N, C-alpha and C positions, 0 to 999 in steps of 0.2 A: 237660345236669348240670346232678343236683340238689346246692345251695350251703349254702343253708337253709329253715331252715322253720317255722314257726308254726303251733300249734293249742292242741289238747286233748287232755293224759295223758290214755289211757284204758287203757293196763298197762301194769304193773313187772312187767319176768324182770328174773331173776339177771344175764344182764348188757344187758341192751334194753328201749329199752320203744320202744309204743304211739305214735304218735301223729297224732291226730286230723287233717286237715287237712281243712277242709271238705268231709267224707263221707269223706273217703280216709286210710284210714288207711297212715301208713308203718311199718313195720320198722326201729328206729334202735337200731345197737350203739353200744353208751359202753360206757368203764374207771368201777372202784369208786366211783374221787371220782367222775365225772360225775353220776355215779347218785345218791349220797351228795347232790351239789347241787342233782335237781331235786324239782318236788316231787313230791304226788300223784296220782289217779287224779283226774279234772276241773277240774284246774286248770291252765292256760296254763303251755307251757311258749318257748322257742324256743330253736335248735341251728345248727349250727353244721355244714356235711355235708358227707363226702367218696364217692365212689362208685363201689362195689371193681368191676371189673366179669371176668370170665372167661368162660374156657365154656360151663364151668355150674355158673356162680355170680352174684349180681348181691350184695352190699350198700351201704348206705349208714354210715356209723361218722359219731356225731355229739360234736361238741363245743362247751363253754362261752364258744369267746375264738373268736378268727383267731390268736392268738397260737397258740393250743392247735389247730385245724385246720393249722398252718404245720408246729411240727414233728412231726405223725404224715407231713405228709408226704415231710416231710425224712428219720425214721427209715426210713420203706419205702422211699425209696432205699436202702437203706445195704443191700447183700447181707448175707442169712440175713435178715434184719427187714420180719419180714411185719408186716398188719395184726394180726394176735390180738400177735405180740411188743410191736410200737409203743404196741398199747391195754395192756400190759400195764407198759410204762414210764411213759406219762402214768401212768396212775395212783396209780406208786410213787411219784411224785413231779409231777407238776404242768407246766405250762408252763414258770414260775419258774423252779422249783427244776429240772429238767432244762437251762436254758437257765444258769446258776449251774453246775450239773456239768458239762456241757461245756466251758464257757469256763474253767471253772480244771483243766481235765483231769482230772478227778476220775471214776476211769468204775468207779472202786467204787462208786458211789451207783445209777448207770444198771446193774449185776450186781444191786442187790437185785430184779431186777422182775420178776416169777415167770416159769419158764421162759426167762430173757437169763443164763446164763456168761458168764466174765472174757473172753476172745479175743472174744466177742458184743459186749462193753458195751466193749470197749477203741476193737474197732473202727468201733464206732459217736462215739464220742469221736475218733481220730482222725481220722478222714472228716465230719463237720464242725461242730469247730473253726470253722474257717474261718469260717465258713452262722454259726453261733449270733451270733451282732452285730446281723443280721438280721434272723431269726426274737424274737429279743429285743426288737426296735422294737418288733415290732408290739404289743406290749402297750397300748399306745395310744389300739390298738382299743377299741371299746365293749365288753364281754362282750354277752355275745346275752341280753339281754332280753327277757322272756317279754310278748303282748300279751296285747291282750283280742280275744276271735274274734266278731265282729255277725255273727248268723246264727238260728234262728227259737230256737235252744236260749238258757236265761240266760247269761249270759258268765261264764267262769269268771276266779277273783281271781286275779290277778298276781300270780307269788314274787318276792319280792328278789331282787337280781340280787347275785352275788355279790362279792366288795368284791379290786378292783384297782387300790389308788390304791399301796401297795408298786411291782407292776410296773408301772406305769405309770413311778412316781420314776425309774426304775430306769433303762426307752428315754429320758427325758429327761435322764440322766445319761451313757445313752452316744452321746447327740445331741449332747449339749457339748461332751465329748469330743471329739469327734467332727471340731467345729469347731476346736478346739483344735491341731488337725493331729495327733491320737497317733492310732494303726492301730488297725482294728478291734477285732484279736482284743488287744492288748493292753490297749483300751479296755472288749472285754468280760469280760478275767478280774482287770482291777483292781473292775469297779463289783459281782462276780459274788461279789468278797473282800469290799469292801466290801457288799455288800447280805446276805451269809452272818453279817458280824459285829454292824450295826444292824440288820437286815428294817423297824421301823419308822420306820428317815429318811428324809428329802424327797428333793426334787434337790439341794437344796444340798447339805446335808452328805453328798452322799450324793458329789458332788463333788467336794465339799474330801477326804474319806477316797480318796478314791479318788486325789488327785492327788501324795497325798504317798504311797499304795503306788507311784506314779509317777514318783518323786521317783528321782531320777541314786543311785546310790551303798546307796537302803534297802538 
């Protein structure tokens, strides 16, 4: 299983990149969101990957973080959601917004992805709501930061890694609420709502806001 690739981008397509890893070119399919975050040809990049294997097909899909890769795995476990639909959902929302939408039961946000209708979006939310907290907690994992490739060719300059501060704050808030005894699903919903109202809030602010939302009689 190929789980992570680090190399130099030699080609950018409409829905994929070719990543040269020490002389071997890997075709990695990515969402629009990932493609926009990647550097241009000749520059270093690192992607977490998931290998799709069928009788007549082998495809690599690439992600900027472990959380995004986990959401892809969860999405494709839902009946009717293939790799294409998963890529469309993650491209439209991103890992953090997807986690928030599922935790809040907001299927309409999922339905905004190209090719995803209301019924499929509702099924995604219903089947993954209880799994959202664990996937959201993976935001602690670092994004796939580019690395330098040391070979005979001139090393490519690393590109800036995407920001993950808000996602990490949400994950830390989830952990804190879990330590306080709140159920994962209710903690995830409260943190998602708090993060939606204050996207730049730090961990402490998210925990305080979530506790207010969880307070009896609200």
